[in-house]
LOTORFI-58950 format. One record per residue: residue number from 0; x, y, z of N, C-alpha, C in turn. Coordinates in Angstrom, 3 decimals, always signed. Layout:
<NUM,<X,Y,Z>,<X,Y,Z>,<X,Y,Z>>
...
END
This chain:
<0,<+54.799,+14.469,-1.062>,<+54.299,+13.662,-0.399>,<+53.398,+14.530,+0.742>>
<1,<+53.131,+15.856,+1.137>,<+52.468,+16.410,+1.780>,<+51.006,+16.441,+1.031>>
<2,<+50.994,+16.894,+0.004>,<+50.029,+17.794,-1.081>,<+48.754,+15.567,-1.274>>
<3,<+50.414,+14.570,-1.942>,<+49.782,+13.895,-2.171>,<+48.178,+13.079,-0.924>>
<4,<+49.491,+13.077,+0.354>,<+48.614,+12.604,+1.902>,<+47.350,+12.947,+1.719>>
<5,<+46.268,+14.527,+1.799>,<+45.952,+15.171,+1.649>,<+44.409,+15.730,+0.701>>
<6,<+45.893,+14.764,-0.496>,<+44.640,+14.671,-2.177>,<+43.986,+13.046,-1.915>>
<7,<+44.883,+11.659,-1.243>,<+44.240,+10.743,-0.936>,<+42.525,+10.780,-0.151>>
<8,<+42.446,+11.640,+0.430>,<+41.953,+11.243,+1.382>,<+40.600,+11.368,+0.988>>
<9,<+39.815,+12.159,+0.232>,<+38.637,+12.889,-0.266>,<+39.053,+10.997,-1.094>>
<10,<+39.587,+10.772,-1.967>,<+39.455,+10.084,-2.342>,<+39.338,+8.548,-2.724>>
<11,<+39.386,+8.206,-0.734>,<+39.623,+7.761,-0.171>,<+37.796,+6.990,-0.022>>
<12,<+36.951,+8.736,+0.589>,<+36.260,+8.972,+1.266>,<+35.116,+9.103,+0.404>>
<13,<+36.225,+8.916,-0.728>,<+34.705,+8.709,-2.849>,<+33.458,+7.064,-2.461>>
<14,<+34.375,+6.684,-2.529>,<+33.810,+5.236,-2.362>,<+32.768,+5.024,-1.247>>
<15,<+33.098,+5.475,-0.332>,<+32.632,+5.202,+0.950>,<+31.237,+6.439,+1.000>>
<16,<+31.205,+7.478,+0.476>,<+30.005,+8.051,+0.400>,<+28.477,+7.436,-0.731>>
<17,<+29.673,+7.226,-1.988>,<+28.773,+6.405,-2.496>,<+27.894,+4.866,-2.270>>
<18,<+28.537,+4.098,-0.941>,<+28.017,+3.016,-0.894>,<+27.282,+3.795,+0.694>>
<19,<+27.680,+4.898,+0.980>,<+25.936,+4.811,+1.722>,<+24.967,+5.538,+1.296>>
<20,<+24.744,+5.838,+0.427>,<+23.973,+6.842,-0.687>,<+23.434,+5.786,-1.326>>
<21,<+24.094,+4.502,-1.544>,<+23.361,+2.889,-2.297>,<+22.593,+2.656,-1.312>>
<22,<+23.277,+2.354,-0.130>,<+22.223,+1.852,+0.506>,<+21.367,+2.696,+1.407>>
<23,<+22.170,+3.309,+1.377>,<+19.955,+4.730,+1.919>,<+18.755,+4.953,+0.282>>
<24,<+19.651,+4.493,-0.453>,<+18.127,+4.613,-1.512>,<+18.034,+3.707,-1.774>>
<25,<+18.328,+2.257,-1.495>,<+17.965,+1.547,-1.297>,<+17.073,+0.754,+0.161>>
<26,<+16.932,+2.028,+1.105>,<+16.739,+1.503,+1.963>,<+15.176,+2.476,+2.760>>
<27,<+15.894,+3.962,+1.498>,<+13.936,+4.378,+1.272>,<+13.326,+3.078,+0.196>>
<28,<+13.878,+3.110,-0.998>,<+13.236,+1.607,-1.438>,<+12.283,+0.466,-0.618>>
<29,<+13.069,-0.049,+0.062>,<+12.109,-1.238,+0.921>,<+11.092,-0.665,+1.953>>
<30,<+11.548,+1.104,+2.359>,<+10.791,+2.002,+3.578>,<+9.506,+1.489,+3.041>>
<31,<+9.487,+2.331,+0.975>,<+8.552,+2.870,+0.599>,<+7.442,+1.580,+0.420>>
<32,<+7.929,+1.085,-0.805>,<+7.253,-0.052,-0.668>,<+6.701,-0.642,+1.199>>
<33,<+7.124,-1.919,+1.410>,<+6.770,-2.047,+3.478>,<+5.471,-0.915,+4.173>>
<34,<+6.194,+0.863,+3.753>,<+4.918,+1.064,+4.260>,<+3.412,+0.447,+3.639>>
<35,<+3.866,+0.629,+2.491>,<+2.022,+0.476,+1.531>,<+1.485,-0.547,+1.462>>
<36,<+2.277,-1.217,+1.837>,<+2.051,-3.314,+2.511>,<+1.635,-3.344,+3.083>>
<37,<+2.144,-2.743,+4.755>,<+2.027,-2.780,+5.918>,<+0.737,-1.934,+5.953>>
<38,<-0.110,-0.976,+5.177>,<-0.873,+0.192,+5.884>,<-2.186,-0.739,+4.650>>
<39,<-1.888,-1.526,+3.237>,<-2.939,-3.279,+3.041>,<-2.639,-3.801,+3.716>>
<40,<-2.463,-4.160,+4.713>,<-2.999,-5.660,+5.507>,<-4.211,-5.756,+6.279>>
<41,<-4.298,-4.753,+6.760>,<-6.082,-4.041,+7.487>,<-6.412,-4.673,+5.678>>
<42,<-6.494,-4.081,+5.097>,<-7.630,-4.767,+3.556>,<-7.599,-6.170,+3.061>>
<43,<-6.424,-6.778,+3.314>,<-5.248,-7.455,+2.224>,<-6.502,-8.673,+2.871>>
<44,<-5.993,-8.976,+4.328>,<-6.238,-9.941,+5.958>,<-7.821,-10.218,+6.447>>
<45,<-8.832,-10.738,+6.220>,<-9.895,-11.273,+7.418>,<-9.489,-11.285,+8.036>>
<46,<-10.050,-9.631,+8.991>,<-10.557,-9.260,+10.368>,<-8.959,-8.603,+10.864>>
<47,<-7.944,-8.345,+9.905>,<-6.611,-8.069,+10.188>,<-6.016,-8.106,+11.186>>
<48,<-6.159,-8.740,+12.302>,<-5.492,-8.679,+13.264>,<-5.468,-10.030,+13.391>>
<49,<-3.797,-10.605,+12.771>,<-4.083,-12.811,+13.642>,<-4.049,-12.599,+15.182>>
<50,<-4.130,-12.747,+15.725>,<-4.291,-12.729,+16.752>,<-5.002,-13.308,+16.961>>
<51,<-5.816,-12.804,+16.595>,<-7.167,-13.224,+16.960>,<-8.205,-14.457,+15.801>>
<52,<-6.940,-15.223,+15.320>,<-7.432,-16.505,+14.798>,<-8.476,-15.813,+13.186>>
<53,<-8.523,-17.064,+12.467>,<-9.744,-16.914,+11.235>,<-10.016,-17.689,+10.624>>
<54,<-11.850,-17.582,+10.166>,<-12.713,-18.797,+10.042>,<-11.803,-20.119,+8.861>>
<55,<-12.337,-21.033,+8.741>,<-12.410,-21.388,+7.422>,<-12.444,-20.160,+6.397>>
<56,<-13.482,-20.328,+6.631>,<-14.024,-19.173,+4.828>,<-13.547,-18.089,+5.010>>
<57,<-12.850,-17.595,+5.906>,<-12.275,-16.220,+5.460>,<-10.076,-16.817,+4.596>>
<58,<-10.232,-17.418,+5.288>,<-9.096,-19.064,+5.026>,<-8.732,-18.826,+3.700>>
<59,<-9.983,-19.116,+3.272>,<-10.204,-20.364,+2.291>,<-10.866,-19.675,+0.744>>
<60,<-11.235,-18.586,+1.191>,<-12.068,-17.908,+0.124>,<-11.502,-17.450,-0.917>>
<61,<-10.148,-16.568,+0.161>,<-8.659,-15.793,-1.541>,<-7.857,-16.972,-1.112>>
<62,<-7.305,-18.108,-0.831>,<-6.377,-19.029,-0.036>,<-5.244,-18.635,-0.616>>
<63,<-4.785,-18.456,-2.358>,<-3.025,-18.638,-2.504>,<-2.756,-16.217,-2.344>>
<64,<-4.063,-15.705,-1.719>,<-4.020,-13.904,-1.938>,<-3.475,-13.944,-0.233>>
<65,<-4.193,-14.596,+0.281>,<-3.956,-14.955,+2.081>,<-2.877,-15.934,+2.206>>
<66,<-1.939,-16.853,+1.796>,<-1.274,-17.106,+1.834>,<-0.560,-16.665,+1.169>>
<67,<-0.674,-15.586,+0.348>,<+0.550,-15.412,+0.332>,<+1.553,-13.727,+0.784>>
<68,<-0.004,-12.923,+1.291>,<+0.365,-12.044,+2.425>,<+1.142,-12.048,+3.582>>
<69,<+0.713,-13.413,+3.985>,<+1.602,-14.338,+5.137>,<+2.673,-14.481,+5.059>>
<70,<+2.168,-14.482,+3.534>,<+4.625,-16.083,+3.623>,<+4.984,-14.876,+2.816>>
<71,<+4.731,-13.808,+2.674>,<+6.087,-12.417,+1.018>,<+5.788,-11.591,+2.284>>
<72,<+5.140,-11.440,+3.121>,<+4.402,-10.011,+3.979>,<+5.395,-9.891,+4.472>>
<73,<+5.763,-10.833,+5.368>,<+6.640,-11.090,+6.400>,<+7.873,-11.337,+6.209>>
<74,<+8.995,-11.780,+5.563>,<+9.661,-10.626,+4.590>,<+10.258,-9.451,+4.224>>
<75,<+8.939,-9.402,+4.141>,<+8.937,-7.434,+2.979>,<+9.507,-6.829,+4.919>>
<76,<+8.319,-7.098,+5.354>,<+8.246,-7.008,+6.823>,<+9.391,-6.338,+7.681>>
<77,<+10.593,-7.909,+7.351>,<+11.500,-7.677,+7.753>,<+13.126,-6.113,+8.048>>
<78,<+12.297,-6.211,+5.990>,<+12.779,-5.928,+5.076>,<+13.312,-4.153,+5.985>>
<79,<+12.094,-4.091,+5.519>,<+11.183,-2.452,+6.200>,<+11.371,-2.198,+7.455>>
<80,<+11.993,-3.100,+8.950>,<+12.894,-3.238,+9.358>,<+14.467,-2.244,+9.618>>
<81,<+14.669,-3.645,+7.985>,<+15.570,-2.848,+8.685>,<+16.330,-1.514,+7.743>>
<82,<+15.303,-1.453,+6.684>,<+15.421,+0.053,+6.465>,<+15.109,+1.335,+6.564>>
<83,<+14.424,+1.199,+8.140>,<+14.477,+2.524,+8.429>,<+15.058,+2.461,+10.521>>
<84,<+16.066,+0.718,+10.206>,<+17.050,+1.038,+11.652>,<+18.087,+1.832,+10.933>>
<85,<+18.185,+1.475,+9.494>,<+19.360,+2.178,+8.501>,<+19.045,+2.976,+8.689>>
<86,<+17.523,+3.999,+8.586>,<+17.893,+4.957,+7.744>,<+18.666,+5.776,+9.533>>
<87,<+17.814,+5.400,+10.765>,<+17.540,+6.255,+12.245>,<+19.180,+6.351,+12.114>>
<88,<+20.031,+5.043,+11.923>,<+21.030,+5.223,+12.570>,<+22.233,+5.833,+11.616>>
<89,<+21.494,+6.154,+10.573>,<+22.648,+7.373,+8.880>,<+22.180,+8.179,+10.042>>
<90,<+20.773,+8.840,+9.990>,<+20.457,+9.824,+10.981>,<+21.071,+10.566,+12.363>>
<91,<+20.719,+9.498,+13.336>,<+21.517,+9.952,+14.954>,<+22.669,+9.361,+14.470>>
<92,<+23.840,+10.352,+14.914>,<+25.239,+9.664,+15.250>,<+25.785,+10.602,+16.196>>
<93,<+25.374,+11.670,+16.532>,<+25.972,+12.255,+18.006>,<+25.187,+12.187,+19.652>>
<94,<+23.993,+12.900,+19.308>,<+22.812,+13.597,+20.262>,<+21.364,+12.275,+19.666>>
<95,<+21.251,+11.444,+21.093>,<+20.512,+9.679,+21.046>,<+21.793,+9.116,+20.043>>
<96,<+22.412,+8.741,+19.798>,<+22.852,+7.812,+19.321>,<+23.219,+6.390,+19.733>>
<97,<+22.811,+6.621,+21.277>,<+22.747,+5.455,+21.992>,<+22.082,+4.036,+21.939>>
<98,<+20.156,+4.858,+22.552>,<+19.288,+5.391,+21.844>,<+18.450,+4.827,+20.266>>
<99,<+19.472,+5.602,+20.089>,<+18.891,+5.388,+18.118>,<+19.767,+3.178,+17.401>>
<100,<+20.678,+2.894,+19.100>,<+21.188,+2.048,+18.565>,<+20.633,+0.756,+19.056>>
<101,<+18.797,+0.764,+20.447>,<+18.975,+0.057,+20.683>,<+17.636,+0.021,+20.353>>
<102,<+17.245,+0.875,+19.610>,<+16.128,+0.937,+18.961>,<+15.506,+1.025,+18.061>>
<103,<+17.008,+0.608,+17.045>,<+16.987,-0.227,+15.725>,<+17.504,-1.559,+16.462>>
<104,<+17.969,-1.980,+17.057>,<+17.882,-3.901,+17.378>,<+16.822,-4.202,+17.218>>
<105,<+16.280,-3.539,+18.526>,<+14.273,-3.359,+18.873>,<+13.812,-3.889,+17.346>>
<106,<+13.335,-2.794,+16.652>,<+12.947,-2.747,+15.077>,<+13.099,-3.709,+14.623>>
<107,<+14.883,-4.172,+14.086>,<+15.381,-5.319,+12.903>,<+14.326,-6.248,+13.784>>
<108,<+14.656,-6.647,+15.649>,<+14.363,-8.527,+16.419>,<+12.878,-7.138,+16.084>>
<109,<+12.036,-7.763,+16.103>,<+10.198,-7.755,+15.490>,<+10.488,-7.303,+13.950>>
<110,<+11.038,-6.725,+13.415>,<+10.506,-8.113,+11.932>,<+10.830,-8.890,+11.572>>
<111,<+12.085,-9.787,+12.678>,<+12.322,-11.513,+11.589>,<+10.776,-11.810,+12.579>>
<112,<+11.002,-11.820,+14.142>,<+10.057,-12.433,+14.674>,<+8.842,-12.186,+13.700>>
<113,<+8.324,-11.347,+13.692>,<+7.401,-11.401,+13.037>,<+7.279,-12.028,+11.106>>
<114,<+8.323,-11.613,+10.705>,<+8.013,-13.255,+9.496>,<+8.743,-14.273,+9.846>>
<115,<+8.562,-14.672,+11.076>,<+8.518,-16.522,+11.358>,<+7.265,-16.485,+12.525>>
<116,<+6.354,-15.464,+12.205>,<+4.871,-16.078,+12.115>,<+3.993,-15.345,+11.512>>
<117,<+4.239,-14.580,+11.073>,<+3.224,-14.758,+9.403>,<+3.811,-15.773,+8.910>>
<118,<+4.543,-16.207,+8.690>,<+5.346,-17.221,+7.777>,<+4.261,-18.221,+7.961>>
<119,<+4.282,-19.301,+9.509>,<+3.622,-19.667,+10.825>,<+2.443,-19.717,+9.848>>
<120,<+1.796,-18.413,+9.697>,<+0.150,-18.484,+9.456>,<-0.012,-18.618,+8.029>>
<121,<+0.813,-18.724,+7.208>,<+0.503,-18.180,+6.243>,<+0.682,-20.429,+6.108>>
<122,<+2.204,-20.812,+6.493>,<+1.641,-22.525,+5.588>,<+0.250,-23.098,+6.816>>
<123,<-0.088,-22.345,+7.705>,<-0.473,-23.776,+8.751>,<-2.118,-23.801,+7.547>>
<124,<-2.070,-21.929,+8.074>,<-3.710,-22.303,+6.924>,<-3.489,-22.448,+5.533>>
<125,<-2.749,-21.983,+5.054>,<-3.000,-23.198,+3.275>,<-3.124,-23.938,+4.100>>
<126,<-2.775,-25.067,+4.532>,<-2.297,-26.360,+4.354>,<-4.461,-26.702,+4.822>>
<127,<-4.211,-26.235,+6.276>,<-5.700,-26.471,+6.508>,<-7.004,-26.414,+5.961>>
<128,<-6.689,-25.535,+4.977>,<-7.887,-25.118,+3.772>,<-7.799,-25.477,+2.377>>
<129,<-6.978,-26.616,+1.702>,<-7.048,-26.612,+0.431>,<-7.421,-28.635,+1.288>>
<130,<-8.481,-28.205,-0.318>,<-9.512,-29.471,+0.236>,<-8.994,-31.061,-0.305>>
<131,<-8.241,-30.796,-0.931>,<-6.287,-31.515,-1.769>,<-6.172,-32.062,-0.324>>
<132,<-5.923,-31.113,+0.910>,<-5.212,-32.153,+1.768>,<-5.735,-32.743,+2.933>>
<133,<-7.077,-32.116,+2.541>,<-8.186,-32.689,+4.407>,<-9.503,-32.095,+3.871>>
<134,<-10.397,-33.185,+3.602>,<-11.814,-32.528,+3.192>,<-12.338,-31.928,+4.261>>
<135,<-13.677,-31.585,+3.531>,<-13.304,-29.547,+4.141>,<-13.994,-30.281,+5.616>>
<136,<-15.455,-31.001,+6.128>,<-14.642,-30.912,+7.683>,<-14.270,-30.514,+7.863>>
<137,<-13.551,-32.045,+7.919>,<-11.889,-31.756,+8.498>,<-10.996,-29.903,+8.952>>
<138,<-10.981,-29.849,+7.516>,<-10.282,-28.645,+7.499>,<-10.963,-27.087,+8.862>>
<139,<-12.226,-28.086,+8.462>,<-12.676,-26.779,+9.060>,<-12.900,-26.945,+10.789>>
<140,<-12.661,-28.506,+11.377>,<-13.519,-28.737,+12.469>,<-10.569,-28.129,+12.960>>
<141,<-9.703,-28.315,+11.497>,<-9.195,-28.088,+11.890>,<-9.107,-26.758,+12.705>>
<142,<-9.004,-25.964,+11.418>,<-9.024,-24.256,+11.746>,<-9.472,-23.610,+12.763>>
<143,<-10.807,-24.733,+14.192>,<-10.846,-24.233,+15.071>,<-10.388,-24.501,+15.744>>
<144,<-9.689,-25.261,+15.773>,<-8.524,-26.345,+16.500>,<-7.457,-25.047,+16.333>>
<145,<-7.331,-24.462,+15.684>,<-5.837,-22.977,+15.686>,<-6.175,-22.286,+16.233>>
<146,<-7.271,-22.276,+15.900>,<-7.852,-20.731,+17.300>,<-8.311,-20.782,+18.724>>
<147,<-8.320,-22.101,+18.504>,<-8.531,-22.239,+19.904>,<-6.914,-21.933,+20.638>>
<148,<-5.445,-22.349,+19.539>,<-5.090,-22.824,+20.380>,<-4.016,-21.545,+19.458>>
<149,<-4.335,-20.538,+19.356>,<-3.071,-19.780,+18.727>,<-1.826,-19.344,+19.029>>
<150,<-2.111,-19.757,+20.338>,<-0.521,-18.749,+20.567>,<+0.434,-20.085,+20.050>>
<151,<+0.563,-20.822,+19.658>,<+1.574,-21.530,+19.232>,<+2.270,-20.190,+17.520>>
<152,<+1.603,-19.522,+17.071>,<+2.249,-18.917,+16.311>,<+2.179,-17.181,+17.652>>
<153,<+1.196,-17.109,+18.716>,<+1.045,-15.022,+18.856>,<+2.603,-15.390,+19.842>>
<154,<+2.252,-17.100,+20.166>,<+3.825,-16.330,+20.748>,<+5.352,-15.917,+20.351>>
<155,<+4.440,-16.103,+19.101>,<+6.522,-15.107,+18.075>,<+5.798,-13.640,+18.324>>
<156,<+4.654,-13.021,+17.565>,<+3.919,-12.314,+17.304>,<+4.057,-11.770,+18.430>>
<157,<+3.316,-11.660,+20.156>,<+3.290,-11.356,+21.077>,<+5.120,-10.508,+21.231>>
<158,<+5.946,-10.926,+21.519>,<+7.238,-10.510,+21.535>,<+7.405,-9.739,+19.876>>
<159,<+7.650,-9.780,+19.949>,<+6.969,-9.069,+18.031>,<+6.893,-7.365,+18.643>>
<160,<+6.081,-7.788,+18.748>,<+4.295,-6.456,+19.018>,<+5.732,-5.781,+20.104>>
<161,<+6.221,-6.049,+21.095>,<+6.558,-5.441,+22.467>,<+7.812,-4.471,+21.871>>
<162,<+8.708,-5.115,+21.226>,<+9.499,-5.361,+20.476>,<+8.286,-4.031,+19.805>>
<163,<+8.143,-4.047,+18.904>,<+8.706,-2.798,+18.550>,<+8.460,-1.529,+19.041>>
<164,<+7.080,-1.407,+19.690>,<+6.614,+0.221,+20.899>,<+7.829,+0.341,+20.588>>
<165,<+8.742,-0.591,+22.240>,<+9.877,+0.090,+22.619>,<+11.153,-0.153,+21.982>>
<166,<+10.746,-0.429,+20.171>,<+11.928,+0.239,+19.157>,<+11.301,+1.802,+18.930>>
<167,<+10.251,+1.178,+18.290>,<+9.663,+3.553,+18.226>,<+9.526,+4.289,+19.185>>
<168,<+9.542,+3.427,+20.433>,<+9.199,+4.613,+21.143>,<+11.086,+4.930,+21.549>>
<169,<+11.640,+4.365,+21.697>,<+13.162,+5.059,+21.819>,<+13.397,+5.710,+20.602>>
<170,<+13.648,+5.543,+19.355>,<+14.252,+5.708,+18.430>,<+12.905,+7.675,+18.039>>
<171,<+12.162,+7.424,+18.256>,<+10.686,+8.733,+18.077>,<+11.924,+9.938,+19.100>>
<172,<+12.497,+8.271,+20.534>,<+13.233,+9.646,+21.643>,<+15.066,+10.019,+20.834>>
<173,<+15.135,+9.410,+19.638>,<+16.580,+9.816,+19.270>,<+16.532,+10.623,+18.625>>
<174,<+15.592,+10.868,+18.147>,<+14.825,+11.124,+16.421>,<+14.364,+13.146,+17.303>>
<175,<+13.985,+13.362,+18.284>,<+13.574,+14.772,+18.833>,<+14.814,+14.533,+19.556>>
<176,<+15.926,+13.834,+19.877>,<+16.897,+14.529,+20.341>,<+18.330,+15.245,+19.445>>
<177,<+18.383,+14.516,+18.919>,<+18.563,+14.953,+17.418>,<+19.086,+15.880,+16.697>>
<178,<+17.142,+16.146,+16.343>,<+16.558,+17.526,+15.927>,<+17.694,+17.072,+14.670>>
<179,<+17.747,+16.570,+13.878>,<+17.567,+15.723,+12.529>,<+17.311,+15.476,+11.722>>
<180,<+16.044,+15.661,+11.755>,<+14.220,+16.068,+11.201>,<+12.960,+16.649,+12.618>>
<181,<+12.353,+17.671,+11.614>,<+12.080,+17.826,+12.245>,<+10.494,+17.422,+12.940>>
<182,<+11.216,+17.539,+14.155>,<+10.626,+16.579,+16.064>,<+8.784,+16.376,+15.357>>
<183,<+8.097,+18.106,+14.804>,<+7.050,+16.981,+14.839>,<+6.455,+15.507,+13.026>>
<184,<+7.270,+15.350,+13.049>,<+8.400,+13.947,+11.906>,<+7.945,+13.049,+12.984>>
<185,<+9.203,+13.530,+14.060>,<+9.631,+12.313,+14.919>,<+8.152,+12.203,+15.832>>
<186,<+6.893,+12.887,+16.615>,<+6.408,+12.598,+16.958>,<+4.990,+12.061,+15.876>>
<187,<+5.107,+11.920,+14.817>,<+3.395,+11.560,+13.936>,<+4.359,+10.627,+13.512>>
<188,<+5.626,+10.056,+13.348>,<+6.067,+8.936,+13.963>,<+5.604,+7.814,+14.898>>
<189,<+5.897,+7.823,+16.809>,<+5.065,+7.673,+17.366>,<+3.640,+6.898,+17.554>>
<190,<+3.285,+7.809,+16.989>,<+1.919,+8.204,+16.924>,<+1.296,+7.434,+16.525>>
<191,<+1.567,+7.811,+14.563>,<+0.883,+7.018,+14.392>,<+1.887,+5.177,+14.176>>
<192,<+2.540,+4.900,+14.397>,<+3.191,+3.927,+15.516>,<+1.268,+2.641,+16.126>>
<193,<+1.672,+4.098,+17.035>,<+0.948,+3.561,+18.065>,<-0.770,+3.327,+17.638>>
<194,<-1.169,+4.475,+17.237>,<-2.826,+4.656,+16.351>,<-3.138,+2.743,+15.510>>
<195,<-1.581,+2.211,+14.502>,<-1.483,+1.314,+14.084>,<-2.220,+0.017,+14.757>>
<196,<-1.530,+0.117,+16.383>,<-1.503,-1.328,+16.424>,<-3.203,-1.421,+17.593>>
<197,<-3.944,+0.555,+17.254>,<-4.892,+0.191,+17.804>,<-5.754,+0.270,+17.002>>
<198,<-5.792,+0.380,+15.919>,<-6.315,-0.307,+14.967>,<-5.785,-1.415,+13.752>>
<199,<-6.768,-1.891,+13.646>,<-5.739,-3.012,+12.032>,<-6.202,-3.920,+11.324>>
<200,<-7.509,-3.114,+11.458>,<-8.282,-4.011,+10.571>,<-9.947,-3.571,+9.694>>
<201,<-9.557,-2.761,+8.646>,<-10.618,-3.164,+7.858>,<-10.235,-1.757,+7.690>>
<202,<-11.655,-0.928,+7.315>,<-10.729,+0.539,+6.406>,<-10.397,+1.003,+7.942>>
<203,<-11.051,+1.484,+8.914>,<-10.216,+2.647,+9.608>,<-9.052,+1.955,+9.998>>
<204,<-8.393,+0.845,+10.006>,<-6.929,+0.442,+10.134>,<-5.863,+1.017,+8.493>>
<205,<-6.947,+0.965,+7.438>,<-6.639,+1.297,+6.490>,<-5.833,+2.689,+6.978>>
<206,<-6.419,+3.826,+6.781>,<-6.858,+5.609,+7.375>,<-5.794,+5.306,+7.931>>
<207,<-5.953,+4.645,+10.131>,<-5.118,+4.419,+10.710>,<-3.322,+4.350,+10.262>>
<208,<-3.472,+3.946,+9.470>,<-1.547,+3.423,+9.113>,<-1.414,+4.392,+8.674>>
<209,<-1.754,+5.504,+7.367>,<-1.388,+5.947,+7.003>,<+0.073,+6.970,+7.663>>
<210,<-0.395,+7.573,+8.763>,<+0.358,+8.082,+9.883>,<+1.582,+7.507,+9.245>>
<211,<+1.481,+6.713,+10.044>,<+2.959,+5.374,+10.079>,<+3.604,+6.089,+8.603>>
<212,<+3.254,+5.243,+7.891>,<+3.185,+4.316,+6.619>,<+3.795,+6.537,+5.811>>
<213,<+3.117,+7.976,+6.842>,<+3.906,+8.873,+4.904>,<+5.783,+8.901,+6.697>>
<214,<+5.496,+8.095,+8.128>,<+6.166,+9.239,+9.081>,<+7.479,+8.491,+8.398>>
<215,<+6.937,+7.395,+8.921>,<+8.871,+6.203,+7.910>,<+9.145,+6.553,+6.390>>
<216,<+8.425,+6.945,+5.588>,<+8.592,+7.367,+4.413>,<+9.919,+8.386,+4.000>>
<217,<+8.885,+9.408,+4.936>,<+10.045,+10.883,+5.072>,<+11.346,+11.169,+5.600>>
<218,<+10.885,+9.981,+7.117>,<+12.356,+9.791,+8.070>,<+12.937,+8.904,+6.741>>
<219,<+13.578,+7.984,+6.203>,<+14.577,+7.385,+5.235>,<+14.361,+8.549,+3.975>>
<220,<+13.808,+9.812,+3.337>,<+14.358,+9.813,+2.283>,<+14.912,+11.524,+3.047>>
<221,<+15.194,+11.501,+4.676>,<+15.466,+12.294,+5.392>,<+17.244,+11.939,+4.723>>
<222,<+16.702,+10.113,+5.660>,<+18.991,+9.768,+5.688>,<+19.342,+9.605,+4.598>>
<223,<+18.370,+9.331,+3.360>,<+19.250,+9.510,+2.102>,<+18.568,+10.398,+1.556>>
<224,<+18.919,+12.167,+2.277>,<+19.193,+14.110,+1.571>,<+20.438,+13.530,+2.114>>
<225,<+20.303,+13.343,+3.722>,<+21.803,+13.513,+4.556>,<+22.624,+12.826,+3.753>>
<226,<+22.568,+11.818,+3.388>,<+24.287,+10.664,+2.438>,<+24.899,+11.456,+1.035>>
<227,<+23.239,+12.574,+0.867>,<+24.219,+13.044,-0.667>,<+24.842,+14.962,-0.578>>
<228,<+24.393,+14.597,+1.029>,<+24.566,+16.401,+1.439>,<+25.993,+16.777,+1.759>>
END
């Protein structure tokens, strides 16, 4: 009977380990795809930063792409945040665990808010620049009104930015304390995240997003490697 009990533990643990590996692999996939899309956001949208609004010509010039980037990019960013949060929680289980949990919750909240705000932008400008819905002159006037009253969606995006910054800082500290990834990687993560806020449009925004993209993918990769150890 004693031998049977000792043998049962590894057998019972096997499905759990397999499940963790599967989740870690999924997290790595969504973080990798999300990182690429986040980096490309600066060049896929006119102006990059949605807080300044968009002109009628910008939104209507590539209307389908404009809508797709915001309507589908938002949910993808939310999945990216969930994947990154999962990776961090896999890596930080003891020292810094409390900070990792709080930071992960903030990152997930940021993703949810971005998804909501981006969806609103896609639908709002999508209808405003649709000549079948509004004559061009009326569409121009409506877009001008939107740009003068961006608070309807920036009230969602501003808290998401604060949650992302606070969550990223806490995650960085947690990774430093846990030492489950090289410390330069944790530093690259936070520097890249702040840099992507400072430069968010055009080629400069694309280049600025690269350090954060590399850091997040590597963090997710280390998390998956830990589940297979």
